[in-house]
C-alpha positions in Angstrom: -9.4 49.4 199.5 -6.9 46.6 198.9 -3.6 47.7 197.3 -2.4 46.1 194.1 0.9 46.5 192.2 0.2 46.4 188.5 3.0 46.0 186.0 2.3 48.7 183.3 4.4 48.7 180.1 2.2 51.0 178.1 1.2 48.2 175.8 -2.2 46.8 175.0 -2.1 43.9 177.5 -0.9 45.7 180.6 -3.3 48.6 180.0 -6.2 46.1 179.9 -4.9 44.5 183.1 -4.9 47.9 184.8 -8.5 48.6 183.8 -9.5 45.1 185.0 -7.9 45.6 188.4 -9.4 49.0 188.9 -12.8 47.6 188.0 -12.5 45.0 190.7 -12.0 47.7 193.3 -8.3 47.7 194.0 -6.2 50.8 194.8 -3.6 50.5 192.0 0.1 51.2 192.1 1.5 51.1 188.6 5.1 49.9 188.0 7.0 50.5 184.7 10.6 49.7 183.7 13.1 51.7 181.7 15.3 48.6 181.0 17.2 49.7 177.9 14.4 48.7 175.5 14.6 50.1 171.9 10.9 50.7 171.9 11.3 53.3 174.7 8.3 55.4 173.7 6.1 52.9 175.5 7.2 54.6 178.8 5.6 57.8 177.7 2.4 55.9 176.9 2.6 54.2 180.3 2.9 57.6 182.0 -0.1 59.0 180.1 -2.2 55.9 180.8 -1.3 55.9 184.5 -2.2 59.6 184.8 -5.6 59.1 183.0 -6.4 56.1 185.2 -5.5 58.2 188.3 -3.6 55.4 189.9 -2.4 55.8 193.5 1.2 56.0 192.3 3.2 55.3 189.2 6.8 54.3 189.6 9.4 53.9 186.8 12.4 51.8 187.8 15.6 52.2 185.6 17.5 49.0 184.8 20.1 48.3 182.2 19.2 44.9 180.7 20.9 46.2 177.5 24.2 45.7 179.4 23.8 41.9 179.0 22.0 42.0 175.6 20.9 38.8 174.1 17.6 40.2 172.8 16.4 42.0 169.7 14.7 44.4 172.1 17.8 45.5 173.9 20.8 44.7 171.6 21.1 47.0 168.5 23.2 44.3 166.8 20.2 42.0 166.7 17.5 43.0 164.2 13.9 42.9 165.2 12.4 40.1 163.2 9.4 40.8 161.0 6.2 38.8 161.3 6.7 37.0 158.0 10.2 35.9 158.9 11.0 32.5 160.5 13.8 34.1 162.5 13.4 32.2 165.7 16.1 30.2 167.5 16.1 26.4 167.3 14.1 26.1 170.5 11.3 28.2 169.1 11.9 31.0 171.5 11.7 34.3 169.6 14.7 36.7 169.3 12.5 39.3 171.1 12.7 37.3 174.3 14.6 39.4 176.9 16.6 37.1 179.2 15.1 36.9 182.7 13.0 40.0 182.1 9.8 38.9 183.9 11.8 37.3 186.7 13.5 40.7 187.3 10.3 42.7 186.9 8.3 40.5 189.3 11.1 40.5 191.9 11.0 44.3 192.0 7.2 44.3 192.0 7.3 41.9 194.9 9.6 44.2 196.8 7.4 47.2 196.3 4.3 45.2 197.1 5.8 44.2 200.4 6.7 47.8 201.2 3.1 48.9 200.4 1.6 46.1 202.4 0.0 44.6 199.3 -0.4 40.9 198.7 -1.5 41.2 195.1 0.7 41.7 192.0 -0.9 41.8 188.5 1.0 41.1 185.3 -0.3 40.9 181.7 1.5 37.8 180.6 -0.3 35.8 177.9 0.4 32.1 177.1 -1.9 32.0 174.0 -0.2 34.7 171.8 3.2 34.7 173.5 3.7 31.0 174.2 7.3 31.2 172.9 8.3 33.2 175.9 9.2 30.9 178.8 8.5 33.6 181.4 4.9 34.1 180.2 3.8 30.5 181.0 1.6 29.4 183.9 4.4 27.1 185.3 6.8 30.1 185.6 4.1 32.2 187.4 3.3 29.3 189.8 7.0 28.8 190.6 7.6 32.5 191.1 4.6 32.7 193.5 6.1 29.9 195.5 9.4 31.9 195.7 7.5 35.0 196.7 6.0 33.3 199.7 9.3 31.7 200.7 11.5 34.8 200.3 9.5 37.6 201.9 8.7 38.6 205.5 5.1 38.9 204.5 5.0 35.4 203.0 6.7 33.6 205.9 4.4 35.5 208.4 1.3 34.1 206.6 0.3 37.0 204.4 0.1 35.1 201.1 1.5 36.9 198.1 -0.4 36.2 194.9 0.7 36.8 191.3 -2.4 37.4 189.2 -2.4 36.8 185.5 -5.9 37.6 184.3 -5.0 37.5 180.6 -3.0 34.4 180.5 -5.5 32.2 178.7 -7.1 34.8 176.6 -6.6 35.4 172.9 -5.7 38.9 171.7 -9.2 39.4 170.4 -10.7 38.5 173.8 -8.3 40.9 175.5 -9.4 43.7 173.2 -13.0 42.9 173.6 -12.6 42.9 177.4 -10.7 46.2 177.5 -13.1 47.9 175.1 -16.0 47.0 177.5 -14.0 48.6 180.3 -13.5 51.8 178.3 -9.8 51.3 177.4 -8.6 53.7 174.8 -6.2 51.5 172.8 -5.0 54.4 170.6 -2.9 55.4 173.6 -1.1 52.1 173.9 2.1 51.1 172.2 2.9 47.5 171.3 5.4 47.8 168.5 9.0 46.5 169.0 10.3 49.2 166.7 8.1 52.2 167.3 9.6 55.6 166.3 10.2 58.6 168.5 6.6 59.6 168.0 5.2 56.2 168.9 4.2 55.2 165.4 4.3 51.5 164.9 6.3 49.7 162.2 3.4 47.4 161.2 5.8 44.6 160.5 7.1 43.1 163.7 5.4 40.2 165.6 3.8 42.6 168.1 2.2 44.7 165.4 1.0 41.5 163.6 -0.6 40.1 166.7 -2.2 43.5 167.5 -3.6 43.9 163.9 -5.0 40.4 163.9 -6.5 40.9 167.3 -8.5 43.9 166.3 -9.7 42.2 163.1 -10.9 39.2 165.1 -12.4 41.3 167.8 -14.4 43.3 165.1 -13.1 46.7 166.2 -11.1 49.2 164.1 -7.4 49.3 164.9 -6.6 52.8 166.3 -2.9 52.3 166.0 -0.8 54.9 164.3 1.4 53.1 161.8 4.4 54.4 159.9 3.0 53.3 156.6 
């Protein structure tokens, strides 16, 4: 079986990606990050999802992106915006953007893939619902893939490294429909930016809003546990 490194946050999108990758016959190595995020419960969800999926290995790498701050997800002095607030910076990039997050994550995924002898990395970025994040766009993924093949022993020796983004052009409803067909249990996943210590979602942030609308449009009941 071909090996694949799958970035697994414990959220709806990455869990769907894991199911998709396993369905295509890859031996999956799940990679999660404890990066100082305020919604840390997602790591417990990721561990449970990885165990249930019986991945070949699940690695959690600890980083401290909170040390540089600059995001509502890592800096306690920046409030997480609610879905009905127009609290975005002038460029249109949300306050929940974490500086260089996917660049850092993909770099570490690339290193692990090279160690494993894998040429395939999967990430659940989505340019439809999250177009405000510059590191979720096709141009970024294309550029990083070029770097991956220039900066690795595997790449320069002709073993092409590929960054796969199976959800990038899908709506949230399409993602949910796809995952449901694959048997994903979305009640296990955590999307909320402000989930409490029990994993209950706030129901007010952008992530909760997109998730709620996604289930409505997909025609499935939302299994999320909300605070209110």
